C-alpha positions as CSV (number, residue, x, y, z in Angstrom):
1,M,-17.3,44.9,-45.3
2,S,-13.4,44.0,-46.1
3,P,-13.1,40.2,-46.9
4,F,-10.8,39.5,-43.6
5,E,-13.9,41.1,-41.2
6,F,-16.0,38.5,-43.2
7,I,-13.8,35.8,-42.4
8,S,-13.7,37.0,-38.5
9,V,-17.1,37.0,-37.8
10,M,-18.0,33.7,-39.5
11,G,-14.9,32.0,-38.0
12,S,-15.9,34.0,-34.4
13,I,-19.2,32.3,-34.5
14,V,-18.1,28.9,-34.9
15,V,-15.0,29.2,-32.4
16,A,-17.8,30.6,-29.8
17,L,-19.9,27.4,-30.1
18,G,-16.8,25.3,-29.8
19,I,-16.3,27.4,-27.0
20,T,-19.9,27.0,-25.4
21,C,-19.4,23.1,-25.7
22,L,-16.2,22.7,-24.1
23,L,-17.2,25.2,-21.2
24,G,-20.0,23.0,-20.8
25,G,-18.2,20.1,-20.4
26,V,-16.0,22.0,-17.7
27,A,-18.9,22.8,-15.8
28,D,-19.8,18.9,-16.1
29,L,-16.8,18.3,-14.7
30,I,-16.7,20.2,-11.4
31,R,-20.3,19.2,-11.0
32,W,-19.6,15.2,-11.3
33,W,-16.1,15.6,-10.0
34,R,-15.7,13.0,-7.5
35,D,-17.9,10.9,-9.5
36,T,-15.6,11.1,-12.4
37,E,-12.6,9.0,-13.5
38,S,-9.4,10.4,-15.0
39,R,-11.1,13.8,-14.2
40,V,-8.0,16.0,-14.5
41,F,-7.3,14.6,-17.8
42,F,-9.9,15.2,-19.4
43,L,-10.0,18.7,-17.8
44,F,-6.5,19.4,-19.3
45,L,-7.6,18.0,-22.8
46,Q,-10.6,20.5,-22.9
47,L,-8.0,23.1,-21.8
48,T,-5.9,22.2,-24.6
49,L,-8.7,22.2,-26.9
50,L,-10.0,25.9,-25.9
51,S,-6.1,26.6,-26.6
52,H,-6.5,25.4,-30.2
53,L,-9.7,27.6,-30.5
54,I,-7.9,30.5,-29.2
55,G,-5.0,29.7,-31.2
56,W,-7.0,29.7,-34.2
57,W,-8.0,33.2,-33.6
58,F,-4.5,34.6,-32.9
59,G,-3.3,32.7,-35.9
60,L,-5.8,34.7,-37.7
61,W,-4.9,37.8,-37.0
62,A,-1.5,36.7,-37.5
63,R,-2.5,36.0,-41.3
64,H,-4.4,39.4,-41.9
65,A,-0.8,41.3,-40.5
66,Q,1.1,39.2,-43.2
67,T,-1.3,39.8,-46.3
68,N,-4.5,41.6,-46.9
69,E,-5.1,38.9,-49.9
70,F,-8.2,36.5,-48.8
71,T,-9.6,34.4,-51.8
72,L,-12.5,32.0,-51.6
73,G,-10.1,29.3,-51.3
74,T,-8.3,30.8,-48.4
75,Y,-11.7,31.4,-46.9
76,L,-13.0,27.6,-47.1
77,L,-9.6,26.5,-45.7
78,V,-9.2,29.2,-42.9
79,L,-13.3,28.3,-41.6
80,Q,-12.3,24.6,-42.3
81,I,-10.5,25.1,-39.0
82,P,-12.7,26.0,-36.5
83,A,-15.5,24.1,-38.0
84,T,-13.0,20.7,-37.2
85,L,-12.2,22.0,-33.9
86,F,-16.2,22.4,-33.1
87,V,-16.8,18.9,-34.1
88,A,-13.8,18.1,-31.7
89,A,-15.0,19.6,-28.9
90,R,-18.8,18.2,-29.9
91,L,-16.9,14.5,-29.5
92,L,-14.8,15.2,-26.8
93,V,-17.8,16.4,-24.3
94,P,-20.4,13.5,-23.3
95,E,-24.1,14.0,-23.5
96,R,-25.1,15.8,-20.4
97,G,-26.7,13.8,-17.7
98,R,-29.0,15.4,-15.4
99,D,-28.8,13.0,-12.4
100,S,-26.1,10.6,-12.8
101,A,-22.8,11.5,-14.0
102,P,-21.4,11.0,-17.9
103,D,-19.1,8.2,-18.1
104,W,-16.2,10.2,-19.7
105,V,-13.9,7.2,-19.9
106,T,-16.0,5.1,-22.3
107,H,-17.5,7.9,-24.2
108,F,-13.5,9.0,-24.8
109,A,-12.6,5.5,-25.8
110,S,-15.5,5.7,-28.3
111,V,-14.6,9.1,-29.8
112,R,-10.8,8.8,-29.6
113,V,-9.8,7.8,-33.2
114,P,-11.7,10.2,-35.1
115,F,-10.9,13.1,-32.3
116,F,-7.4,13.0,-32.3
117,L,-7.4,12.5,-36.1
118,L,-9.8,15.9,-36.5
119,L,-6.8,17.3,-34.5
120,A,-4.2,16.0,-36.6
121,S,-5.6,17.4,-39.4
122,T,-6.4,20.7,-38.0
123,V,-3.0,21.0,-36.8
124,T,-1.2,20.5,-40.4
125,T,-3.6,23.1,-41.9
126,Q,-4.0,25.5,-39.4
127,L,0.1,25.6,-38.8
128,H,1.1,25.0,-42.1
129,H,-1.1,27.8,-43.9
130,L,-1.0,30.3,-41.1
131,W,2.5,30.4,-39.9
132,A,4.6,28.4,-42.1
133,G,3.7,29.4,-45.4
134,T,5.8,28.3,-48.0
135,Q,8.9,27.6,-45.8
136,G,10.4,24.5,-46.2
137,F,9.9,21.2,-44.3
138,L,12.9,21.0,-42.0
139,E,12.4,24.6,-40.7
140,Y,8.9,23.6,-39.2
141,W,9.7,20.2,-38.6
142,P,7.8,20.1,-34.8
143,I,4.6,21.1,-36.9
144,Y,4.6,17.6,-38.7
145,A,5.7,15.9,-35.2
146,W,2.6,17.6,-33.7
147,C,0.5,16.2,-36.4
148,G,2.1,12.9,-36.0
149,A,1.5,13.1,-32.3
150,Y,-2.0,13.1,-32.6
151,A,-2.1,10.6,-35.0
152,V,-0.4,8.1,-32.4
153,G,-3.2,9.4,-29.9
154,A,-5.5,8.0,-32.6
155,L,-3.4,4.3,-32.5
156,T,-2.9,3.9,-29.1
157,A,-5.8,3.1,-26.5
158,D,-2.9,4.0,-23.9
159,R,-4.0,6.7,-21.4
160,R,-0.4,7.6,-20.5
161,V,0.5,8.2,-24.1
162,H,-2.7,10.3,-24.5
163,W,-1.3,12.3,-21.3
164,L,1.8,13.0,-23.1
165,I,0.3,14.1,-26.4
166,V,-1.7,16.4,-24.4
167,S,1.0,17.8,-22.3
168,A,3.1,18.3,-25.4
169,A,0.3,19.8,-27.1
170,G,-0.3,22.3,-24.2
171,A,3.2,23.3,-24.1
172,L,3.3,23.5,-28.4
173,L,0.5,26.1,-28.3
174,W,1.3,27.9,-25.4
175,G,5.1,28.5,-27.3
176,F,3.3,29.5,-30.3
177,F,1.0,31.8,-28.1
178,L,4.4,33.6,-27.0
179,S,6.0,33.6,-30.3
180,M,3.5,35.3,-32.0
181,R,2.7,37.9,-29.9
182,P,4.6,40.9,-31.4
183,A,2.8,39.8,-34.8
184,V,-0.6,40.6,-33.4
185,G,0.6,43.4,-31.3
186,I,0.1,41.8,-27.8
């Protein structure tokens, strides 16, 4: 088994756990749709986090297309990304209630700061390491602006700002997916 295959299998397990957590949250939102305040926001937030997990996978393939060199440091750095995204997914989805709707708004208010800080650290690591490489700051300023936007999300409790951040993040993620298509052969 090559180092890339090992990294991709280990990362896939963690990504699958994160996707399972998010899909459970989507199922809860659908189940309690009428009883959940700000349901569209939380659905969109989960889809954005799902896009982060999928983006990690495509980014790993793009990295593999660039180089076959995977060291222990690269392994730990690359595996940190899906692990951090899993923790963010687990923080985002409240405990499942069987007889009543979970209070998504109160739960999000209690985990907002660590959630957005985890996303900020993931974006910085993921995009700089997998796509930017050793390029200059000015060429990849959107990456750092994106990280800063997540940090602002941690600092403010204003839901309108969170909507703006999550909408911009979703658009950027899909922009990266489209730009990576030639690198991964899609």
